[in-house]
N, C-alpha and C positions, 0 to 999 in steps of 0.2 A: 198404435195406429195400424189399421188393417191394410193390406195391399189391394188397392182398387176394391174389387167385390169379394176378395178372399176374406174369410172370418178372422177375426183376432182371437186366435187360438189361446194366446198366452192368457189373455184376460178372462177367458171363458173357464180355464182350468183354475187359474189363480182365484178365481171369485167363488170356486166351489165351496160348500159348507164342509166342515170337519168330516171325516170319512166315516167316523162311528155314527154320526146323525143321519146317514143314508138310509133310506127303506129298502128292504130287501128286493122288492119289485121295482124299484126306480132305475131309470135308464139315463144316465148322464152322457147325452150325445150331442152333436152339433153338426149341421150340414156343411159340407166341403164343397160340394157341386150340386145344389138343389136340382131336382128334376122339374120340368115344366107341367107335369101333371101327376096324379097318383097311381097312374098305370106304368109310369116310367121309372125305373130304379134309380137311386141316388146314391152319391158318395158321402160316408159320413164318418166322424171321428167319435168313438166312445171311450169313456174314462171308466175302467173296471175295478172294482173293489175285490180285493183279496184277503178276506179274513179280516177286516179292518186295521191291518197292519201294513199293507202295501197294495199297490195298485199298478196296472198296466194301461197303456194307450193302445187302441186299435184302430185301423182304417179298414172299413168293410162297406160291401155294397148292400144296400137296404132294398129287398124286393118286396116291402110292405108286407104282406100276409104270408109269403113265403120265407123259408130259413134264409138269414143273411149269409154272404160269403165273406170271410174275412181274408183281407189282402195283405195285413202287416200287423204285427205285434210287438211292442216294445219290450224291452227287458223289464223285469220285475223291479219296480222302484219302491224301496223300504221308506216309509214315512217317519220322519223324525219330529219330536216336538219343536214347534215353531214359537218363539215368544209374540209373534204377530198372528192376527186372525187370518194370514194368507196360507193358502192351500200348500203352495210350494215355497221353500226356503233355498238359499242359495246353492246349497249342496245338491238338492234333488234337481234344480234347474240345471246345474252343470252336468248333472249324471244324463239327463235327458238331451242336452245339447250333444254330448259326445256320443249317445246311443244314434241320434239323428245321423250325424257325420259318418260314424262307422258304417250304418246300414246303407247310406248313399255310396261310399267308397267300395263296398262289396260288389257293385256292378262296374268297378273300374277293371280294365284289362290287366293293371298291375296289382300286386299283393298289397292289402291293407297293412300300414304299420302295425306292429304289436302294441304300442302305445301311443294315445293321442292326448296333446295337452292344449288348452286354450288359454290365451292371455286374458287376465281379469279384466272384466268390464266395470267400469267406476259409473257409468251413466245408466240409471234405470230404463230410461227411453231407449237407449241402444240395445240394452239387454233384451226388451220386449221386442224390438224390430228384427233383432237377430233370430230370436226364437221363432218368431212368425215366418222369417223367410226361410229358416232351415226347415220348418214344417212345410211350407209351400213346397219347397224343393223336394223334399222326401215324397210329397203326394204326388208332384209331377212325375218323378221316376217310377214309382210304384205303379201308378196308372200306366205308363208305357209298357212295363213288362208283366204286371200282375192283373191289371183290370180285364174282365170279359168284354168280347167284342161288342156286345149289345150297349155298353156303358163307356167303353174307351175312348171312342171318336167324340162323343158329346163333352166328355169331362176334359179331355185335352184341349177342345176348343175353348173352354172357359178358363182352363189353367194357364193357357200360353199367354193370355192377356195380361195376367199377373207379372209375369217376367218382362213384359214390355214397359210396364209403367217405370217413370223414372225413380220413384222411391225404391223399388225393388232393385233396380240396377244399382243405386247407391249404396244400399246395404250390403248387397253382394261384394263390393269393393272393400267396404269395412270388415267384412267376414274374411276375406282373402288376407288381408293384413293380419288379422288375428291368429290364423291357422298356420301361417307361414309358406314359404314358397314350395316346399315338397308336397304338403297336402293339398295346396292349391292345384298344382300339375294333376295330381291324382283325381281331385274334385272335378276339374274342367274335362278331363278325358272321360270320366263317368258320365257326364252330361253330353258331351259331343257324341259319345257312343250311342247314348239313348236317343239322341236327336237324329242321327245319322239311321238309326234302326227306323226310327218314326218316319222320316221322309221317305225310305225305302217302302215302307207299307203304304204310305199314302199314294207314291206314285204307282204302286202295284194294283191299288184299288181305284185309282184315277178319282180320289175324293178331292174336291176342290176347297181345301183348308191351307190358309197361310200359316206357316209355322213361325215360331217366335224368333226375334232377331237372333241368329245364330252366333254373331260376333260378340265375345266377352273382352273388353278391354278397360282399362283404367289407367290413370297418371298418377305420377307421384312428383311433387315440388318440394325439393329440399335446398338448402343453402349450396349454390355451385352446381347443381344437377337437376335435370328433367328426366324423367322416365316414362315411358309409354309400354305397358305389357298387353299383348293381345293374343287370342285364341280365336280359330274358327274351323269348323269341320269343313274339309274339302268339298264334300257333296253339296254343301250349301252356296259355296262360291259361284259368281257368275261366270258361265262360259263366254269368253270373248271371240274365240275362234276355233274351229276344229277342221279335221281333215275331210268332214262331210259324211264319211260312213260311219256307224255306231260300233263302238267297241264291242268285242264278244263279252259273253257274261261273265267269264272268270277274270278278264282284264278290268271290266267295270266294276267288279267287287273289290279288287285290290285298290283301284284308285281312289273308290269313294270312302273306304275304311281307313282314312288317314285325315289328320287335322294339321291346319298351320299354327305354328306357335312363333310369335315374334317379340322381341325386345327392342326398343329404340331408346338409347341412353345418350343424353346429350350434356356437355359440360358448359357452363356459362360463366363469364367473369364481368363485374361491373367496375368501370374506372370513371372516376370523377375528374373530369378534365377542366379546364379553365372556363370554357365557353359552352361546353356540353357534356353529357354523360355518355360514355361508350358501352354498349352491351355487345361482348364478343362471345359467340356460340360456336362450339367446334363438336365434332363427333367423338364420342368416347367408345362406344360400342353399337354396332347394328347386328343383331343377331336373327336369323330366320332359319326354322327347322320344320320339316315335314315328317311328323311323327306318327306311328302306326296306331290304330284304335284297337286292334286285335292282336293276339299273339301269332308268331310266325307260323305255327302249326296251322292254326285256323286259316291264315291267309293263303296258305299253301293248299290246303285241303279244299276250300270253296272258291279260292281266286287264283291269280296267276303269281302268286309269292309276294313277299314283303317289299322286294326290290323294284317292282313294277309300281312306281309313284311318281308324283310331280316333283320338279325341283324349281327353286328360285331363278327367275330369269330377268327380273327387273324389279326395283324398290325406288320409289318416288316420295319425297317428303317436301311439304311446304310449311315453313315457319313464318307466322305473321303476328305482328303485334297487334291487338284487337282495337287499341284506342290509337288511331292514326294520327291525330293532329299534333301530337307532340314529338312525332318522329320527323328528323330533319334530314336523314339520308340513311342509304344502306350500301354497304360495300362488300363484294364478294372476292374470293381468290380466283385466279385462273383455272379454267377447267384443266383436268389431268390431260396430259400430252397424248395424242394418238398413240394407240397400242404399238409398242416397239416392233419393228419389223427388221428382221435378220434375214439378209439375203446372202446365201453362201453358194457359190458356184465351184464344183468339183469336176473337172475334166481329166480324161484318162485315155491313153492310147495303148491298145493291144496288138501285137504283132506276132504272126506265126507262120513258118514254112509250110510249104504243102509236101506231101510224102515224096520219096526220092524218086518215084517213077513220073512225077510232074515237076513242073518249075513255075515258081510263083511265090508272092509273098502277100499275105492277107492283112489288112488293117480294120481295125474296129475302134470306134470312140464313143464315149458315154459322158453325159452330164447331168448332175444332180443339183436340183434347186431346193433349199432348205427355207422355210418360211416360219418364225416364230411370232405368234400374237399373244398378247397380253388378254386373259379371258374376260376381265371386268374392267370397265371404263367409268370413271366417276366424272360427273359434270356438275358445275352450278351455274345457276342463272338467276335473273331477278325478274320480277313482275310487281311494279308499284313498290310497295314496302315490303313485299313477300319474297324470301330466299327459297329457291328450288334447288334441291339436291336430288341427283338421279345416279343410279347405279344400274348399268346395263351389262347383260352377260353377251359376249359374242361368240360366235361358230369359230372355233379354233381352224376349221378347215377353209371356210371362205370369208371370215370376217364379218358376216352379217349379224344384226341384232337377232337373238334367238326369240324374244317374246313375239315379234312381228313378222317372223318368217317361218318356214317348214323345211325341213330336209328334203332332198331329191330321194326318189324311190330307191336309186343306187345306194345312197348313203344309208337308208333304211335296212338294206340287207347287207351292207358291207360290215363284217365283223370287226374290222378295225376303225369303224367311225368313232369319234371322240366320246359319243354320249352312250356307246356300248360298254357294258361292264364299267359304267361310270363312278361306282361307289368304291371300286378297288383299283382302278387305274391309277398308276402313279402321277399322271398328269392332270387329275380329275380338278375342276375347278370348284369343287365342294369339300365339306368334311366326309369323313367315312360314312356318317349317318346320312349324308344327303343334304347337310344345312350350308349356310354360309355365315361367315363372321367378318364384318368390317370393322377394324379397329383405328383409333385415331391416328396412330403412327403411319399408316399407309393410305387411309382414305379420310383424313380428317382436317383439311383446310377450313379456316374458321370463316365465319360470317360474322360482320358487326354492323350495328346500327348506332347512329348517333342521334340521341334522344335529348330533348329541351330539358334544362337544369331545373325547369319548374317541377320536375316529376321526382325531386329528391324527397324521400320520405313517404312516398306513395306506393302502391302495389300496382302492377299492371298485369292484365290477362295476355298470354299468348297462346294462339291456337297452333297445334301441330296436326296437319292433315296428311295423311298418306295413303298411297296405293302399293299393293304388293301383287305381282304377277307370279303364277306358278304355271309351268310349262310341262307337258309330258311328252317325250319321245321315248320311243321303246327301248328297253334295257336289255333284257334277255329274252322276253316274249317275242315271238314272230309275229308281228302285226304292221300294218301300215297306218294304223291310227295315231293322230297327234292331236294335241289340244293345248290351249292356253287359257287359264282362268284368272280372274282379277277379284282381289278384295279391297275395299275402302274403309278407311276409318278416321275417326277425328276425336282429339281429346284437347282439353284446355289445361294450361299450366300456369302457375303464378311466378313474377318475380317482384321483388321488393327494392326499391332503390333507397339503399342506407347511406 
């Protein structure tokens, strides 16, 4: 099956005749982004015969009567004798898939691993879908970086729709499970860097093109655990509020060339009670990081450095059973107590005599007030049968919520403000890399639903909907600019009542 209007590249190659039957003047090519007229260049794929024993794939721009421009060429693929009439066998397919992945990862800010392995695919349909999706992905990223300006905008406008279709997103999730988490992170960073570059180009040219959905997320449902993984380039997140004045170019560059990475892991237990089924869900791990899409050197040369970036300021989750009629009740634990406030008053008196030629005694007194606030506050609430979990970051200076407030100008220039040098400060509310981790032992009070026993033996879908707020307050850069961005995501997980 092809992705929306993108051609079925796998079937096109697989149905080619044996290479020794090709005529010397024959051109085996297919349109990837067909042009609207013969006067406009088009993007094509060609299969090139190399001495009847091997072949290569090429993506090129066809200018009709002019010399074509090659944008990408695969490795040389040696043809092996296949017992079937198909052009590709499992070995050549695997070689091509790895070639596609390696060439995509070349655009990652991280080094590509020396060896890549793919889990074996047992379904021929999955094999074709993954092949087509990988080639679509390669075409998209090649088009961003390599295509001439006279064709890049029109092709990207076509290709972006392929990534928006449900089938494309479904196959991408299957692919991520096959390549493993390490390759997944590099893959997503390659694409988010490409999308960030594209958005920068669109904004600079004031071109009215909608970019593809920048959020990549998927969910995993296993026995006793739900997991949601998500990624999004910061430049594509909605700005909820800002200080009003625009950031300078160097600061804007640093802020935009980062991405949000999030992991939501929830544990659940199902208990069969006498009159109902109890479903208990608690936090296993909530992780949120803001990672760079370029090297430190690049961010320092063109931007304000890698440490000028957003930080998580609020996370909100809503967990809802989609089939409401069988839910009898919901119970939540109490919200975390208000941040502990320790007030210590220290008083002192100093006395001194005046010099000998004068008579008198001077007294002075001092009083020190110490306030200690817990930086993160966890709350639970209920709306209907939906459990709502919230994590708020509070300003350690005045106790206000960070995502909905902004620091005073005095705090912005005060070198001892808590958000200054925030990734090396001993009292930082983040990891050294600027992320946060909420584990079940500290922020993991459970939520429970009582469900009708009629659900025994059935499967029920649960919706996990969430929002993540990222805030920027200056770290080392001298600026009064502040902003908060927000990302929304939604995934569906499954639970079977056994």
